N, C-alpha and C positions, 0 to 999 in steps of 0.2 A: 389130193391137193398138191400142187407143184411146189417144191421149195424155192424160195426166192433167192435170187443171186444178188449178192452185195456188189454194188458198183460204186467206185470212188469217182465222184464227179469234181471237175475243176471249180474252185471257188473264185467267183468274179468279184474283184474288189472295186467298189465305187468310190471314187475320191471326189469330194465336193470342195470347191475352193470358195472361201468367204473372206470378207473383209479386205480384199485386195484393192489397191488404188487403180483407178482407170488412168492409164497412161496414154496421152496423145502424142504419138510420135510426129516429128516434123516431116513435112513433105519432101520427097527426095529432090535434091538439087539436080537440075537437068544437066549440069556439067559434071556431076559425080559419076564415076565409073560404076557400072552395074555388075562387073565380073565377080567381086567378092560375095555379093548377095546371092547370085545365081549359084556360086559354089557352095554356099551354106545350105541353100534349099536342096541342091543335088545330094549333099552329105546326109541331110536329114532323111531323104527318101531311101538312100542306100542303107541307113541305120535300121529301117523298119524291118521287122522280121518277115521273111517270105513265107506265106502260108501255102500249104499244099493245094493242088487243083481240086482235091476232094472237098475242100472247104466250101460249103454252100451248095455242093452237088450230091454229097453223101451225108446221111444222118450221123449224128455224133455217136461216140462210143457207147454211152449209156443206153441210147435208143436201139443201137445195133444188138447189144447183148440182150436187152429186154425183149426185143422182137424175136430173136433166136430162142429164147427161153419159153415163148408161148407156144411153140410147136409141140404136137403130141408126142413126138419122139424125144423131147428134151426134158422129161420129168427128172432125169438123173443128172442134169447139167452140173458140171463142177469145173472150176478153174484147175488147170494142170500146169506143172512146171514147163516152161518153154525152152526146149533144148536149143542151144546155139546152132544156127545154121551157118555152115562154113563155106558154102559155094552157091553160085547162082545169084539171081537178082536180089534175094533177101539175105545175102551174106552179111553177118554182123549187124543186122537190123533188129533192134529189140521188138518184141511183140508180146501180146497177151494171148493165151491160148485157152479155149474152153471146149470140153468134150461132153458129149451125150450119146450114149450107146455107140452107133457106128459113125456118128457125125462129129465134125470138128469145126470150130470157129476161130480164126486167127486175125488179130488186129495189129497192124504194123506201125512202128514209129511212135511218136509222142501220143499217148492216150487222149490228150486234150485236143490234138489236131492230127488224127490218124492219116498216115500217107497211103494206106491201103488196107483192104479187107479181103478175106477169102473164106469160103465154106467148102468143106470136103466131106465126102462120104465114101465108106468102104463097102464094096459090093452093092452099090446103088442101082436100082432099076431106073428105066427111062422116066417113069412117073415121079420117082424121087428126085432125079436131076431137075425135072421141070419144076418141082416144088421149090427147090433151092433157088432156081432162076427167078421164080415169082417172088420169093422172099427178098432177094437182093434188089430186084426191080422196085419193090415197094420202099426200099431205103434210099433210092435215088430221087433227088428233088427236082430234076429237070425232065420234062417229057421227052426230049431228044435223046437223053441218056437211057431212059426206060425203053424207048423204041430200039435203040441200038443193041441193048443186051438181049432183047427178044430176037434179034437177027442171028445171034451166035448159034453155030452148030453145037450140039451138045456132045458130039463125038470129040472134036478137037477144033479149036479155032482161036483167033486173036484179032480184035478190032481196036482201033485207036480213034478217039474223038476229043479234039480240043484239050489235049494233055492227059487224058485219062486212057489207060489200057484196060480192056476187057478181055479176059483170057480164060479158055477152057483147057484144062490140062488132063489128058487121059491117064488111066491107071498104068499104061505101058511106058510112060516116060520115066527116065532115069530118076528124076527128083520127085516123083509122085509117090513111090514106095507103096504101090497097091491101091492108092486112093484116087478118086476122081475129084478135081478141084475147079471151082469157079471163082476167079479173082478179079478184083477191081483195084487199080493202083495208079499212082502218079510216079513215073520213073524217076524224074528229077527230084521229087520229094523223097523217094526211097533212098536215092543217093545221098541226099542231105541228112537223112535219118540214120545213115550208117555210123555206127559207133567207132570211135578211134580205139587204138590199143589201150590208151589210158582209160577211156570210158569202160572198156571191157573188163578191166581189172576192178572197177568200181560196181558195175551193175550185174556182174555174173558171179556165180559161185560153182565150184566143182562138187559134183555129188560123189561122195566116196562110196567105193564098193565095200560091202560088208560080207564077210565070209558066211556062207550058208543062207544068205537072203537073196531074194529076187531083186533085180535092178528096179529102181523107182520108175513109176509111170512117167513118160515124157511124150511129147508130140510124136505121134506115130508116123507122120509124113516124112520126118527127117531122121535118119538113123543116127543115134548118139554114139560117141566113141566109147571106149572101155570105161572111162571115168568121165561121163558127160558133164559139160558145162551147161548150166541153165541160168536164165535171167531171173534176177530178183523180181518179186511180184510188185514192189512199190518203187517206181522211178518216175522221173519227169525230165523234160528237156529244159535246160537253162542256158541261154546264150548259144554258144557253139558246141556244148557238151551235154552229158547227162548227169544227173545227181540222183542219189537214192533219197526217198522221202520217208524212210523208216528210221531216221536218225542214226543209221549205222554206216554212214559214208566213211570209208577208210582214209579219205584224203585229208 
């Protein structure tokens, strides 16, 4: 029997408005300038949060993890501390990391609106890589995206469609550290998800080295420093920054 993986889902608040008067606004005067109204409308549009291109094209975080957990090799699935990535496209981008045997799942950005996802395997055979591709294809909501991911070379490749990048990273790449990776992400959303220096002080902790003890397990694809920083497991995006959701925000 496979252990269940606890997944924290976003709570959707439904606000109902009642007892409000119906206000009939006067018809606009033809002599009245429309500039201010247009400016207000433009400001309202600008204030709306920009969702990643993955929204509506990739399954939500809970379904991604649940689907990953159903695989025969995921019986020992566990969430691991996510070591801070200090270079490359995922530099300072918070993420959730799950590991099972030789497999790893990483979900980048706001867990409620992920900017990207990747699955990696260490010493994976061609059949295993194909299984990972099939898994990710099943999480894509649009047939055009599913068709594109099937066109990727499993050796090394990168394709872009309508704002989404589909990438195969071979174990020989500098940032692969021995793993083979299939990633789907929105470059612009990844940039928006990048944490500021102030955010990093809030949502990361430094893992102390203890004499005579092995270093804690962290994401194997990114080599941690001597005293690695890891992201806290409970965080969310609020406005332009991140907050901790475990009631220990130091700010």
